[in-house]
VOGU-3710 file (C-alpha; in Angstrom, 3 decimals, decimal comma):
1> mafavtahgi> 122,898/96,839/299,618  121,429/93,701/301,240  117,749/94,677/301,119  118,037/96,206/297,671  119,563/93,182/295,944  117,526/90,568/297,816  114,447/92,373/296,487  115,799/91,503/293,022  116,030/87,793/293,795  119,601/87,623/295,132
11> nagdvkklqd> 120,145/85,119/297,948  120,937/86,646/301,366  123,744/84,127/301,759  125,421/85,428/298,609  125,095/88,985/299,917  126,832/87,851/303,127  129,693/86,421/301,057  130,134/89,789/299,336  130,144/91,594/302,675  132,718/89,171/304,068
21> agiytcnglm> 134,870/90,109/301,056  134,574/93,802/301,970  131,858/94,744/299,458  129,009/96,558/301,189  127,438/98,830/298,554  126,125/98,512/295,019  128,564/101,135/293,761  131,390/99,365/295,560  130,507/96,122/293,780  130,568/97,856/290,387
31> mhtkksltgi> 134,224/98,736/290,984  135,154/95,044/290,921  135,588/92,945/287,801  133,518/89,814/287,307  136,743/87,835/287,393  137,566/89,109/290,882  133,992/88,475/292,072  134,060/84,856/290,903  137,193/84,500/293,007  135,044/84,894/296,129
41> kglseakvdk> 134,373/81,466/297,624  130,844/80,273/296,874  130,094/82,663/294,002  129,827/80,997/290,612  129,977/82,826/287,300  126,200/82,501/286,907  125,605/83,976/290,369  127,960/86,868/289,676  126,177/87,647/286,398  122,826/87,714/288,199
51> iceavekivr> 124,166/89,912/291,009  125,763/92,370/288,577  122,556/92,601/286,548  120,541/93,383/289,692  123,062/95,957/290,899  123,096/97,764/287,550  119,304/98,132/287,698  119,477/99,487/291,246  122,219/101,985/290,434  120,428/103,333/287,360
61> kavvrittgs> 117,293/103,925/289,446  119,404/105,960/291,870  120,425/108,476/289,183  119,475/112,062/290,081  119,112/114,710/287,372  119,918/118,303/288,316  118,122/120,999/286,355  120,196/123,565/284,475  117,421/126,147/284,725  116,635/125,850/281,014
71> qaldellggg> 113,944/123,405/279,924  115,450/123,197/276,435  118,872/122,330/277,833  117,381/119,852/280,302  115,630/118,087/277,410  118,918/117,891/275,535  120,485/116,232/278,589  117,601/113,833/279,129  116,304/115,667/282,201  119,343/117,576/283,468
81> ietlaiteaf> 122,917/116,977/284,581  122,936/113,404/285,846  124,744/111,821/288,748  127,040/108,816/288,280  128,459/110,586/285,223  130,930/113,252/284,085  129,529/116,147/282,064  132,051/118,315/280,217  131,303/121,754/278,759  133,714/123,528/276,435
91> gdsdlgkhsw> 133,719/126,677/274,360  135,265/130,128/274,195  135,438/132,226/277,360  132,303/134,061/278,581  129,940/131,635/276,876  128,197/130,483/280,030  130,215/127,358/280,871  130,766/128,854/284,305  127,163/129,946/284,774  125,745/126,490/285,390
101> rilsvfphsr> 125,717/127,366/289,005  123,122/127,020/291,057  125,277/125,039/289,792  128,611/126,834/289,731  128,700/130,265/291,345  131,690/130,276/293,653  130,738/131,882/296,998  134,406/132,659/297,510  134,490/135,161/294,659  130,868/136,084/293,872
111> pdriipiaer> 128,486/135,203/296,718  126,155/137,955/295,492  125,463/135,891/292,357  123,803/133,229/294,497  121,006/135,575/295,638  119,072/136,031/292,348  119,597/132,389/291,365  118,362/131,088/294,721  115,391/133,469/294,726  114,410/132,378/291,223
121> fgmdpgavld> 114,094/128,798/292,444  112,359/129,809/295,688  115,350/128,923/297,854  116,943/130,723/300,794  120,258/132,285/299,603  121,908/131,804/302,985  120,976/128,135/303,115  122,242/127,654/299,564  125,588/129,252/300,429  125,895/126,996/303,474
131> niiyarayty> 125,518/123,987/301,169  128,456/124,982/298,962  132,060/124,011/299,648  134,732/125,859/297,671  138,428/125,085/297,309  141,031/126,592/295,013  143,814/124,454/293,568  147,179/125,950/292,633  148,830/122,982/290,918  147,576/119,785/289,305
141> ehqynlllgl> 148,974/117,843/292,289  147,126/120,115/294,701  143,946/119,579/292,695  144,304/115,802/292,898  144,949/115,921/296,655  141,853/118,079/297,122  139,818/115,331/295,464  141,187/112,791/297,938  140,108/114,982/300,849  136,761/115,630/299,210
151> aakmaeepfr> 136,021/111,919/299,038  136,410/111,728/302,820  134,012/114,663/303,191  131,444/113,043/300,904  131,563/109,893/303,012  130,383/111,970/305,992  127,419/113,765/304,392  125,547/113,615/301,061  126,579/115,758/298,092  125,059/115,795/294,615
161> llivdsvial> 127,231/118,080/292,474  130,994/118,454/292,035  132,267/121,223/289,757  135,822/121,345/288,401  136,590/124,691/286,758  138,634/124,074/284,756  139,796/120,499/284,418  142,702/121,258/282,067  143,981/124,706/283,104  146,525/123,616/285,722
171> frvdftgrge> 147,856/120,799/283,536  148,530/123,265/280,723  150,467/125,468/283,138  152,413/122,730/284,947  153,354/120,791/281,804  154,848/122,796/278,955  156,253/121,623/275,641  155,671/118,478/273,626  158,323/116,635/275,630  156,041/116,616/278,683
181> laerqqklaq> 152,837/115,812/276,801  152,875/112,068/277,541  153,341/112,638/281,277  150,642/115,318/281,268  148,123/112,989/279,655  148,980/110,222/282,100  148,429/112,508/285,098  145,247/113,874/283,532  143,943/110,322/283,103  144,571/109,652/286,795
191> mlsrlmkiae> 142,650/112,801/287,735  139,707/111,849/285,516  139,681/108,318/286,909  139,463/109,761/290,412  136,549/112,001/289,366  134,679/109,039/287,882  135,168/106,992/291,043  133,773/109,860/293,131  130,773/110,130/290,802  130,041/106,410/291,038
201> efnvavymtn> 130,811/105,831/294,706  128,861/108,809/296,068  126,153/109,184/293,387  127,473/112,638/292,464  127,139/114,606/289,228  130,579/115,774/288,086  130,461/118,890/285,915  133,748/120,147/284,494  134,574/123,040/282,216  137,216/122,763/279,534
211> qviadpgggv> 139,128/125,173/277,338  139,336/125,169/273,558  142,419/125,192/271,358  142,929/125,930/267,681  142,475/122,945/265,399  145,107/123,179/262,640  143,379/120,319/260,838  140,022/122,074/260,863  140,232/123,095/257,222  139,185/126,204/255,349
221> fisdpkkpag> 135,531/125,143/255,198  135,064/125,289/258,983  134,211/128,816/260,166  135,425/128,274/263,742  138,126/125,576/263,727  138,467/124,920/267,467  138,449/121,747/269,507  138,429/120,969/273,244  141,781/120,713/275,007  142,898/117,474/276,637
231> ghvlahaati> 142,947/115,187/273,623  141,556/111,658/273,548  142,123/111,111/277,284  139,559/113,765/278,160  137,244/112,828/275,308  136,944/109,226/276,494  136,520/110,160/280,164  133,516/112,442/279,722  130,124/110,737/279,699  128,485/113,793/278,122
241> rlmfrkgkge> 130,229/116,562/276,144  128,616/119,941/275,528  129,942/122,542/273,110  128,754/126,112/273,727  128,857/128,817/271,081  127,751/132,430/270,935  124,176/133,269/269,932  122,267/136,557/269,726  122,955/138,941/272,618  122,963/136,954/275,849
251> qrvckkqvfq> 121,852/133,789/274,074  124,085/130,735/273,882  123,724/127,703/271,651  124,391/124,124/272,717  123,925/121,602/269,918  120,429/122,531/268,677  119,173/124,084/271,901  119,353/127,813/272,603  119,417/129,109/276,176  120,064/132,447/277,835
261> itpggiadak> 122,258/133,807/280,628  120,179/135,878/283,098  120,782/137,387/286,562  118,877/134,364/287,867  121,161/131,889/286,102  120,514/129,713/283,035  117,055/130,086/281,456  115,213/129,342/278,213  115,936/131,815/275,411  113,455/134,583/274,679
271> d> 112,802/135,495/271,051
//
């Protein structure tokens, strides 16, 4: 962090004060409030404002955008799935939410799916498989604990994409009935907070799939009255939300962009 922020006019002595307080990275600094930073001896409110402004510029420059394989979809996302953010995709089953895998093919279940996708992008399938770590969660608690272990792994070597498929499924199984809804939402919020911290601390793109539920308030004028599961907790946590719906044949529609599912992964739609 020292070289990066001093290049933006921050005094080296102020950087040393941050390091003495246990803050060594730009992302680590962003996890502190301005109130707590002004509590560090020698840092005034004006200095903290200047430091935070410099750090925000540095972090935004570090954003990496991962292509989906479809130019139309990439344009919709401003260049692709971005790091330092949570991208949520929801829709009915078999609509391609799980096909964002260069992106999200699980080698555990379908390693053969990696081959055509890797070849399409001129990559070695074996090398791609070696770069994928897969873990299956059986309960929401297990899922949360896996994230804790994953953070330790990400501290050892660089990662750029974390896929959670699906973010809500285990919560819907482990919490049943309206009487447990409040606890479910609280635990879900903790999970989403952990995902956001991973995204920000390790410059990772978090992509999560979600399920849809019937919307009783949808009204008779809506042809497909469905909404994403998870309520407001999930809605506020996601940086970007994508709704997929069925198009012609293998085509899928996301907002106003149409893309296609192919053996080589996501691609632009063909007329």
